[in-house]
C-alpha positions as CSV (number, residue, x, y, z in Angstrom):
1,M,0.0,-0.1,0.0
2,D,1.2,3.5,-1.0
3,A,2.1,5.6,2.1
4,N,0.2,8.4,0.7
5,D,-2.9,6.4,1.0
6,S,-2.5,5.3,4.6
7,I,-5.0,6.5,7.3
8,G,-2.3,6.6,9.9
9,P,-1.5,9.8,12.1
10,K,1.7,10.7,10.1
11,G,0.6,10.6,6.5
12,G,-1.9,9.9,3.9
13,R,-5.4,11.6,3.3
14,L,-5.9,11.9,7.1
15,A,-2.8,13.9,7.6
16,R,-3.4,16.2,4.6
17,F,-6.9,16.8,6.0
18,G,-5.6,17.5,9.4
19,Q,-3.2,20.0,8.0
20,W,-5.8,21.8,5.9
21,L,-7.9,22.1,9.1
22,M,-5.0,23.6,10.9
23,E,-4.5,26.1,8.0
24,V,-8.2,27.0,7.9
25,Y,-8.4,27.5,11.5
26,H,-5.2,29.4,12.1
27,P,-5.6,32.8,13.5
28,R,-3.6,34.6,10.9
29,T,-5.9,33.1,8.1
30,W,-9.0,34.4,9.8
31,K,-7.3,37.8,10.2
32,E,-6.7,38.1,6.6
33,R,-9.9,36.8,5.6
34,G,-11.6,39.2,7.9
35,L,-9.5,42.1,6.3
36,V,-10.8,41.1,2.7
37,W,-14.4,40.8,3.8
38,G,-14.1,44.1,5.7
39,V,-12.7,45.7,2.5
40,G,-15.4,44.1,0.5
41,V,-18.2,45.3,2.8
42,A,-16.9,48.7,2.8
43,L,-16.6,48.9,-1.0
44,A,-20.2,47.6,-1.4
45,T,-21.6,50.1,1.0
46,L,-19.9,52.8,-0.7
47,V,-21.4,51.7,-4.0
48,V,-24.9,51.6,-2.6
49,I,-24.3,55.2,-1.0
50,W,-23.3,56.3,-4.6
51,L,-26.4,54.9,-6.2
52,V,-28.8,56.2,-3.8
53,L,-27.1,59.7,-4.0
54,G,-27.0,59.5,-7.7
55,W,-30.7,58.8,-7.9
56,Y,-31.5,61.6,-5.5
57,W,-29.3,64.2,-7.2
58,S,-30.7,63.3,-10.6
59,R,-34.3,64.3,-9.5
60,E,-35.2,67.4,-11.3
61,P,-36.5,70.4,-9.3
62,D,-40.2,71.0,-9.2
63,L,-41.9,74.1,-10.8
64,F,-42.3,77.1,-8.6
65,D,-44.6,79.9,-8.4
66,V,-43.0,83.1,-9.9
67,E,-45.5,85.6,-8.0
68,T,-44.4,84.2,-4.6
69,V,-40.8,84.6,-5.5
70,A,-41.3,88.2,-6.7
71,R,-43.0,89.1,-3.5
72,Q,-40.3,87.5,-1.4
73,A,-37.7,89.5,-3.4
74,V,-39.3,92.7,-2.2
75,G,-40.0,91.6,1.2
76,G,-43.7,91.5,0.5
77,D,-43.9,95.3,0.0
78,E,-46.5,95.9,-2.9
79,Q,-45.1,99.3,-3.7
80,R,-41.9,97.9,-4.7
81,L,-43.4,95.3,-7.4
82,V,-42.5,97.7,-10.2
83,T,-42.1,96.7,-13.8
84,G,-39.2,94.2,-14.2
85,V,-39.2,92.7,-10.7
86,Y,-40.9,89.7,-11.7
87,T,-38.5,88.9,-14.6
88,V,-35.3,89.7,-12.6
89,A,-36.5,87.9,-9.5
90,T,-37.5,84.8,-11.4
91,T,-34.0,84.9,-13.2
92,I,-32.4,85.1,-9.9
93,H,-34.4,82.1,-8.4
94,V,-33.8,80.0,-11.4
95,A,-30.0,80.4,-11.1
96,E,-30.1,79.7,-7.4
97,T,-32.2,76.6,-8.1
98,L,-29.5,75.4,-10.5
99,L,-26.9,75.7,-7.9
100,D,-28.8,74.8,-4.7
101,K,-30.8,71.9,-5.8
102,P,-30.0,68.4,-4.2
103,G,-26.4,67.6,-5.0
104,G,-25.7,71.2,-5.9
105,Y,-24.2,71.9,-9.4
106,L,-23.0,68.8,-10.9
107,S,-21.7,69.7,-14.3
108,N,-18.1,70.2,-13.0
109,D,-17.9,67.5,-10.5
110,V,-14.8,65.3,-10.5
111,M,-15.7,62.9,-7.8
112,P,-18.2,60.1,-7.4
113,P,-21.1,59.9,-7.7
114,G,-21.4,63.2,-9.7
115,V,-18.7,62.5,-12.1
116,F,-20.8,59.4,-13.2
117,L,-24.0,61.2,-13.6
118,D,-25.0,62.1,-17.1
119,N,-28.6,63.4,-17.3
120,M,-28.4,66.2,-14.6
121,P,-25.6,67.9,-16.1
122,N,-27.3,68.1,-19.4
123,W,-30.4,69.4,-17.8
124,E,-28.3,72.1,-16.0
125,F,-26.9,73.1,-19.4
126,G,-30.3,73.7,-20.8
127,V,-31.1,76.0,-17.8
128,V,-27.7,77.8,-18.2
129,V,-28.4,78.6,-21.9
130,Q,-31.7,80.3,-21.0
131,L,-29.9,82.1,-18.1
132,R,-27.5,83.3,-20.6
133,D,-30.0,84.5,-23.1
134,M,-32.1,86.3,-20.4
135,A,-28.9,87.9,-18.9
136,R,-28.0,89.2,-22.4
137,A,-31.5,90.5,-23.1
138,L,-31.5,92.3,-19.7
139,R,-28.2,94.0,-20.4
140,N,-28.8,94.8,-24.0
141,D,-32.5,95.4,-24.4
142,F,-34.8,95.4,-21.3
143,S,-32.6,97.7,-19.1
144,R,-31.8,100.3,-22.1
145,S,-34.3,102.8,-23.5
146,Q,-32.5,102.9,-26.9
147,S,-29.3,101.7,-28.5
148,Q,-27.2,104.7,-27.6
149,S,-28.2,104.6,-23.9
150,I,-25.6,103.4,-21.2
151,E,-25.4,99.9,-20.0
152,D,-26.4,99.1,-16.5
153,K,-23.3,98.7,-14.3
154,D,-24.5,95.5,-12.5
155,L,-25.9,93.7,-15.7
156,I,-22.4,94.4,-17.3
157,V,-21.0,92.1,-14.6
158,A,-23.8,89.4,-14.4
159,E,-24.0,88.9,-18.3
160,P,-20.4,87.7,-18.8
161,R,-20.4,85.5,-15.7
162,F,-23.2,83.4,-16.9
163,N,-21.3,82.7,-19.8
164,F,-18.2,81.3,-18.0
165,D,-17.2,77.7,-18.6
166,T,-19.8,75.3,-17.3
167,E,-17.4,72.7,-16.4
168,S,-14.5,74.4,-14.6
169,W,-14.1,72.9,-11.1
170,L,-11.1,74.9,-9.9
171,F,-9.4,78.3,-10.5
172,P,-12.0,79.4,-10.5
173,P,-15.1,77.0,-10.0
174,T,-17.9,77.6,-12.1
175,E,-20.2,78.0,-8.9
176,R,-18.2,81.0,-8.0
177,E,-18.8,82.7,-11.2
178,Y,-22.5,82.1,-11.2
179,R,-22.8,83.3,-7.6
180,Q,-21.2,86.5,-8.6
181,A,-23.6,86.9,-11.5
182,I,-26.6,86.3,-9.0
183,E,-25.2,88.9,-6.7
184,A,-25.0,91.5,-9.5
185,L,-28.7,90.6,-10.5
186,Q,-29.7,91.2,-6.9
187,R,-28.0,94.6,-6.8
188,Y,-29.8,95.5,-9.9
189,L,-33.0,94.4,-8.5
190,Q,-32.4,96.3,-5.3
191,R,-31.7,99.5,-7.3
192,L,-34.7,98.7,-9.6
193,T,-37.2,98.8,-6.8
194,D,-35.6,101.9,-5.0
195,P,-37.2,105.0,-6.3
196,Q,-34.3,107.1,-5.2
197,Q,-32.1,105.4,-7.8
198,P,-33.7,106.1,-11.3
199,D,-30.4,104.9,-13.2
200,A,-31.8,101.4,-12.7
201,Q,-34.6,100.7,-15.2
202,F,-36.6,97.9,-16.9
203,Y,-38.3,98.9,-20.1
204,A,-41.3,96.8,-21.0
205,R,-41.6,97.5,-24.6
206,A,-42.9,95.6,-27.4
207,D,-39.7,95.7,-29.3
208,N,-37.6,94.4,-26.4
209,L,-40.0,91.6,-25.9
210,R,-39.6,90.7,-29.5
211,D,-35.9,90.5,-29.2
212,W,-36.0,88.2,-26.5
213,L,-38.5,86.0,-28.2
214,A,-36.2,85.8,-31.2
215,L,-33.6,84.2,-29.1
216,V,-36.1,81.9,-27.6
217,E,-37.2,81.1,-31.1
218,K,-33.8,79.9,-32.3
219,R,-33.3,77.9,-29.2
220,L,-36.5,75.9,-29.4
221,G,-36.0,75.5,-33.1
222,S,-32.5,74.0,-32.6
223,L,-33.8,71.7,-29.9
224,S,-36.7,70.5,-31.8
225,Q,-34.6,69.6,-34.7
226,R,-32.0,67.8,-32.6
227,L,-34.8,65.8,-30.8
228,S,-36.4,65.0,-34.1
229,A,-33.1,63.6,-35.4
230,S,-33.2,60.7,-33.1
231,V,-34.7,58.4,-35.7
232,G,-32.8,59.9,-38.4
233,Q,-34.1,62.1,-41.2
234,L,-33.5,62.7,-44.9
235,R,-33.7,66.7,-45.0
236,E,-33.8,69.0,-48.0
237,N,-31.1,71.7,-47.8
238,T,-33.0,74.8,-47.2
239,D,-30.1,77.0,-45.9
240,L,-30.3,79.5,-48.8
241,A,-34.2,79.2,-49.5
242,G,-36.1,82.6,-50.1
243,D,-33.1,84.5,-51.1
244,P,-31.7,83.9,-54.6
245,A,-28.7,86.3,-54.0
246,A,-27.7,84.4,-50.8
247,T,-24.3,82.6,-50.6
248,Q,-22.6,80.4,-48.1
249,S,-19.1,79.6,-47.2
250,T,-19.0,75.8,-48.1
251,R,-21.0,73.9,-50.7
252,T,-23.4,71.4,-49.2
253,A,-25.4,68.5,-50.5
254,G,-28.9,69.1,-51.6
255,R,-30.1,66.3,-49.3
256,Q,-28.7,65.4,-46.1
257,V,-29.2,62.5,-43.5
258,V,-29.4,64.0,-40.1
259,R,-29.2,61.6,-37.0
260,T,-28.4,62.2,-33.5
261,P,-25.7,59.7,-32.3
262,W,-27.2,57.0,-30.3
263,L,-25.3,57.8,-27.1
264,E,-26.4,61.5,-27.1
265,I,-30.1,60.9,-27.4
266,D,-30.6,61.0,-23.7
267,D,-28.2,64.2,-23.4
268,V,-30.3,66.0,-25.9
269,F,-33.6,65.0,-24.2
270,Y,-32.5,66.2,-20.8
271,E,-30.9,69.3,-22.2
272,A,-34.4,70.2,-23.7
273,R,-36.1,69.4,-20.3
274,G,-33.9,71.9,-18.5
275,A,-34.2,74.5,-21.1
276,T,-38.2,74.3,-21.2
277,W,-38.2,74.2,-17.2
278,A,-36.3,77.5,-17.1
279,L,-38.5,78.9,-20.1
280,I,-41.8,78.1,-18.3
281,H,-40.9,80.4,-15.3
282,L,-39.4,83.2,-17.5
283,M,-42.6,83.3,-19.7
284,Q,-44.8,83.5,-16.7
285,A,-42.7,86.4,-15.3
286,I,-42.7,88.0,-18.7
287,E,-46.4,87.8,-18.7
288,K,-46.5,89.7,-15.4
289,D,-44.1,92.5,-16.3
290,F,-45.3,92.9,-20.0
291,D,-49.1,92.9,-19.0
292,S,-49.8,96.3,-20.6
293,V,-48.0,95.3,-23.7
294,L,-49.7,92.0,-24.2
295,A,-53.0,93.4,-23.3
296,K,-52.9,96.1,-26.0
297,K,-52.1,93.4,-28.6
298,N,-54.6,91.0,-27.0
299,A,-51.8,88.5,-26.8
300,H,-52.2,87.1,-23.3
301,A,-53.8,84.0,-24.7
302,S,-51.0,83.6,-27.2
303,L,-48.4,83.8,-24.3
304,R,-50.2,81.3,-22.2
305,Q,-50.4,78.8,-25.0
306,I,-46.6,78.8,-25.2
307,I,-46.5,78.1,-21.4
308,R,-49.2,75.4,-21.8
309,E,-47.1,73.6,-24.4
310,L,-43.9,74.0,-22.4
311,E,-45.5,72.6,-19.5
312,G,-46.2,69.4,-21.4
313,T,-42.3,68.8,-21.6
314,Q,-42.1,68.5,-17.7
315,Q,-44.4,65.3,-17.5
316,T,-43.1,62.5,-15.5
317,V,-40.9,60.1,-17.4
318,W,-41.9,56.7,-16.1
319,S,-39.3,54.7,-18.0
320,P,-35.9,54.2,-16.3
321,V,-34.3,55.0,-19.7
322,I,-35.1,57.3,-22.7
323,L,-36.6,55.2,-25.3
324,N,-35.7,55.6,-28.8
325,G,-38.4,53.8,-30.8
326,S,-38.4,54.3,-34.7
327,G,-41.3,56.6,-35.7
328,F,-44.3,54.6,-35.5
329,G,-42.7,51.6,-34.3
330,F,-43.6,49.2,-31.3
331,V,-41.4,51.1,-28.8
332,A,-42.1,54.7,-27.8
333,N,-39.7,57.4,-28.7
334,H,-39.4,60.1,-25.9
335,S,-37.5,62.3,-28.0
336,L,-40.2,62.7,-30.6
337,V,-42.8,63.4,-28.0
338,M,-40.6,66.1,-26.5
339,A,-40.0,67.5,-30.0
340,S,-43.7,67.6,-30.5
341,Y,-44.3,69.9,-27.5
342,I,-41.3,72.0,-28.3
343,S,-42.2,72.4,-31.8
344,R,-45.8,73.6,-30.9
345,A,-44.3,76.0,-28.4
346,N,-42.1,77.4,-31.0
347,A,-44.8,77.9,-33.5
348,A,-46.7,79.8,-30.8
349,V,-43.6,82.0,-30.2
350,I,-43.3,82.8,-33.9
351,D,-47.2,83.8,-33.8
352,L,-46.7,85.9,-30.7
353,R,-43.7,87.8,-32.4
354,N,-45.5,88.6,-35.4
355,L,-48.5,89.7,-33.3
356,L,-46.1,92.1,-31.5
357,E,-44.8,93.5,-34.7
358,Q,-48.3,94.6,-35.9
359,G,-49.0,98.3,-35.5
């Protein structure tokens, strides 16, 4: 009989089994195993925390009441609710919500879980674009009586700071620049509501409103086209249509296939969600400040129709992912639904601009 097969105390299977038991139950083995288990549990706990925080931080802010925000901005003093307060106070609150929502501003995060999030940074970019357009309109149009008038000193500070890099995390961080823009708007609002400082003005005129609506029209048109391209489209080149003398830098094909890359479909969707969220509030504020202009043109219904269409974009998305079905296919296409609401809102903006141009 082979010695390795014996069952004696000094060899064979029984000896190897005893040696294995000693190794398993050796204190050093359990110490090392406990360390491995401890590290594993810690990593698993950290991942769970990241997942929960990521879900919480990805929740979009609710709509707010612009009238309540305006009254809070003037301390409840009805006498200080002068022309422009609703628009400026709403712009400030939109910017503060961007920075102070759960998780704060995420577009420039470099640490988990913010660095792994995708939807909320795109939502934030949509909001930032609308803030930039409104800051530009405030500086160039709403605060000036004519093209030769002097720019407001605080709006000169606010407008470029909202145009700061959205992804800068240090030297300086984006949040610091946006905070300075908010502080400049707050100073402008304070002077706007002070009768002793007539240098701060907000002019609610039809031409000023038309200029801002022109910016809105271009933003909505671009978003609508990008959303519609989620399924791919064959489009006729209309770049020079309507002007036989028009030229362009580079020749392009008469027909083009336009399609949003698959990995960018949800990016465009959430950018549109953020842009329309901000626009809803700005439109509601504009309705308050331009009440007499809209009443003269009988245009309140037109503006409210824009708001109604934009509100449709904020409906709850019940799917865990943004679906991209093909047109009338079996699976839904969330981008096309969003494009439908935005296209109708854009058409209403065009109608409102045309109405304001009438004498």
